[in-house]
C-alpha positions in Angstrom: 0.0 0.0 0.0 2.9 2.3 0.8 4.3 1.5 -2.6 1.2 2.5 -4.4 1.0 5.8 -2.6 4.6 6.6 -3.5 4.0 5.6 -7.1 1.0 8.0 -7.3 3.1 10.9 -5.9 5.9 10.2 -8.4 3.5 10.3 -11.4 2.0 13.7 -10.5 3.4 16.6 -12.6 5.5 19.2 -10.8 3.5 22.5 -10.0 5.2 24.4 -12.7 4.2 21.9 -15.3 0.5 21.5 -14.6 -1.5 20.9 -17.7 -3.8 23.8 -18.8 -7.5 23.3 -18.0 -10.0 23.0 -20.8 -11.7 26.2 -21.8 -15.1 25.0 -20.5 -13.7 24.5 -17.0 -12.1 28.0 -17.0 -15.4 29.6 -18.0 -17.4 27.7 -15.4 -15.1 29.0 -12.6 -15.7 32.6 -13.5 -18.5 34.4 -11.7 -21.6 35.3 -13.8 -21.5 38.7 -15.5 -23.8 41.4 -13.9 -27.0 42.1 -15.8 -26.7 44.8 -18.5 -29.4 47.0 -17.0 -31.3 46.8 -13.7 -35.0 46.1 -14.0 -37.2 49.1 -13.1 -38.7 48.9 -9.6 -42.5 49.3 -9.2 -43.6 52.8 -8.0 -44.7 52.5 -4.4 -48.3 53.4 -3.6 -48.8 56.7 -1.8 -48.7 56.3 2.0 -51.9 55.8 3.8 -53.1 58.2 6.5 -51.8 56.9 9.8 -51.9 57.8 13.5 -50.4 56.0 16.5 -50.1 57.2 20.1 -49.9 56.0 23.7 -52.6 57.0 26.2 -53.4 56.3 29.9 -55.6 53.3 30.3 -58.8 52.9 32.4 -61.0 49.8 32.6 -64.8 50.0 32.3 -64.7 53.8 31.9 -65.3 56.0 28.8 -62.1 57.8 27.9 -62.5 60.9 25.8 -60.0 61.2 22.8 -59.3 64.0 20.4 -57.6 62.0 17.6 -58.1 63.1 14.0 -56.9 61.4 10.9 -57.8 63.2 7.6 -61.2 64.3 8.9 -62.0 61.0 10.8 -62.2 61.9 14.5 -61.9 59.3 17.2 -63.9 60.8 20.1 -63.8 58.1 22.8 -62.7 54.6 23.7 -64.1 52.2 26.3 -62.6 48.9 27.5 -64.8 46.3 29.1 -66.2 42.7 29.1 -69.6 42.6 27.4 -72.1 41.1 29.8 -75.8 40.6 29.5 -77.4 42.9 32.1 -81.0 41.5 31.9 -83.0 38.7 30.6 -82.3 35.0 30.2 -78.6 35.4 29.7 -78.1 37.9 32.6 -74.5 37.8 33.8 -73.2 35.9 30.7 -70.0 37.2 29.1 -69.8 37.9 25.4 -66.2 38.8 25.0 -63.7 41.5 25.9 -63.5 44.6 23.8 -62.3 48.1 23.2 -65.2 50.2 21.7 -64.3 53.2 19.7 -66.6 56.0 18.7 -65.6 57.9 15.5 -67.2 60.7 13.5 -66.3 61.4 9.9 -65.9 65.2 9.6 -64.4 65.0 6.1 -66.2 65.7 2.9 -65.3 62.2 1.6 -66.2 58.7 3.0 -63.5 57.1 5.1 -62.5 53.4 5.5 -60.7 53.1 8.8 -58.7 50.3 10.4 -57.9 50.3 14.1 -55.4 48.5 16.4 -55.2 48.7 20.2 -52.5 47.2 22.5 -52.8 47.4 26.3 -49.7 47.4 28.5 -49.2 47.1 32.3 -47.1 49.5 34.4 -43.9 47.5 33.6 -44.6 47.7 29.8 -45.7 44.1 29.4 -48.3 43.5 26.7 -51.6 42.4 28.2 -53.7 42.1 25.1 -54.2 43.4 21.5 -57.2 43.9 19.3 -57.9 45.2 15.9 -60.8 45.9 13.6 -62.5 48.4 11.4 -65.1 48.6 8.6 -65.8 45.3 7.1 -68.1 46.5 4.3 -68.5 50.1 3.2 -67.2 53.2 4.7 -68.0 55.9 7.3 -69.9 58.4 5.3 -69.4 62.2 5.8 -71.2 63.4 8.9 -71.8 59.9 10.3 -70.8 58.7 13.8 -70.2 55.0 14.2 -68.9 52.7 16.9 -66.4 49.9 16.3 -65.9 47.0 18.7 -62.3 45.6 18.6 -62.3 42.2 20.2 -59.5 40.9 22.4 -59.1 37.1 21.9 -57.0 34.6 23.8 -54.7 37.0 25.7 -57.1 39.1 27.6 -57.5 38.1 31.3 -55.1 40.7 32.6 -56.6 43.7 30.7 -58.2 45.3 33.7 -54.6 45.7 35.2 -53.6 47.9 32.2 -51.7 51.2 32.7 -51.4 52.4 29.1 -52.6 51.6 25.7 -51.5 52.4 22.2 -54.1 53.3 19.6 -53.2 53.1 15.9 -55.6 54.3 13.1 -54.9 53.6 9.4 -57.2 54.8 6.6 -57.3 52.9 3.4 -58.8 53.8 0.0 
């Protein structure tokens, strides 16, 4: 075995006499040429109207707001658990929500989307909800309420200290 290894080393050409590689191998080793001209990038859509701000939180109490996004005014927010107050289902819970009241003071209809995130005093996220118009718009002069439902992570919401409200209008 040692003899065959020595024979293989003896048959190898010295480094200065290495045979030239075929042209195909040389071309395959080269990096690809850059494209002649870059393809044009799509023109981005104009940015949507957007608002986001942090506020003090209160559970089961209407909080007045003075948020305006292109004529859509958010006038209040209310956090609570929906419960039946009377009737057959008295005391039954129907979810946890943030209820927003908005008025369209613009001359055009508005299609809003909302997101709310509630944080405790240490900055830990206690819950998040989102929603908005499902069909149609908020017409000029109209006032509507939107229920944003908290799902899954919601049990500690009454312990909130602050919340962030984001509003985004779409066309």
